[in-house]
C-alpha positions as CSV (number, residue, x, y, z in Angstrom):
1,M,-0.2,0.0,0.0
2,G,2.8,2.3,1.2
3,Q,4.3,1.9,-2.9
4,L,1.0,2.6,-4.3
5,K,0.7,5.8,-1.9
6,K,3.7,7.3,-3.2
7,M,3.4,6.3,-7.0
8,F,-0.6,7.7,-6.9
9,P,-0.4,9.7,-4.1
10,E,-4.0,11.2,-5.1
11,M,-5.2,8.0,-5.9
12,V,-4.8,6.3,-2.5
13,V,-6.5,7.1,0.8
14,E,-4.7,6.9,4.2
15,G,-4.8,3.4,5.5
16,L,-3.4,0.1,7.4
17,V,-2.8,-2.5,5.6
18,I,-3.2,-6.2,8.2
19,P,-1.7,-9.4,6.3
20,F,-4.5,-12.0,6.1
21,G,-3.1,-14.5,8.6
22,I,-2.9,-12.5,11.2
23,F,-6.5,-10.8,10.7
24,R,-7.5,-14.8,10.8
25,D,-5.3,-15.8,13.7
26,H,-7.1,-12.9,15.6
27,M,-10.6,-13.6,14.5
28,D,-10.0,-17.6,15.4
29,Q,-10.0,-16.6,18.6
30,P,-12.9,-17.5,21.4
31,M,-15.2,-14.8,21.6
32,P,-15.8,-13.7,25.8
33,D,-19.3,-14.8,26.8
34,Q,-20.2,-16.3,23.4
35,Q,-20.1,-20.1,21.4
36,G,-17.1,-20.2,19.5
37,S,-14.9,-17.7,17.6
38,Y,-15.0,-14.1,16.4
39,W,-15.0,-15.8,12.7
40,D,-17.6,-18.2,13.9
41,F,-20.0,-15.5,15.1
42,L,-19.9,-13.3,11.8
43,N,-20.4,-16.3,9.7
44,S,-23.5,-17.1,11.8
45,T,-24.6,-13.3,12.0
46,F,-24.6,-12.4,8.3
47,K,-26.2,-16.4,7.3
48,E,-29.0,-15.3,9.8
49,A,-29.0,-12.1,7.8
50,E,-29.8,-14.0,5.0
51,T,-32.0,-16.6,5.8
52,M,-34.2,-13.3,7.4
53,R,-34.0,-11.9,3.6
54,T,-35.3,-14.8,2.3
55,Q,-38.1,-15.2,4.6
56,G,-38.9,-12.0,3.1
57,I,-38.0,-9.5,6.5
58,A,-37.5,-5.9,5.1
59,E,-34.4,-5.2,4.2
60,G,-34.2,-2.0,7.3
61,E,-34.8,-4.8,9.9
62,V,-32.1,-6.4,8.6
63,E,-29.5,-4.3,8.8
64,N,-30.7,-3.1,11.9
65,Y,-30.2,-7.1,13.4
66,Q,-26.8,-7.1,11.6
67,L,-26.2,-3.4,13.7
68,R,-27.4,-5.4,16.7
69,Q,-25.1,-7.8,16.3
70,L,-21.9,-6.1,15.7
71,E,-22.4,-4.1,18.5
72,I,-21.6,-7.3,20.0
73,L,-18.2,-6.6,18.7
74,R,-17.8,-3.3,20.8
75,G,-18.7,-4.7,23.9
76,P,-17.1,-3.8,27.4
């Protein structure tokens, strides 16, 4: 990303790159007060959201569900 920023300073936003292996190691950790890992939690959240959509639940309600679930990740 640094090389791209140097070559195209107006086209690359300021940012941070996390190698996927490090990200995945973190995501595979068990979540406090939950069953399973962070990865499992996110996958089950998005699977449930898709189930809600196939049941005809309004997109706004599905989005609110996802936001409530993601709020758990910000916990204490």
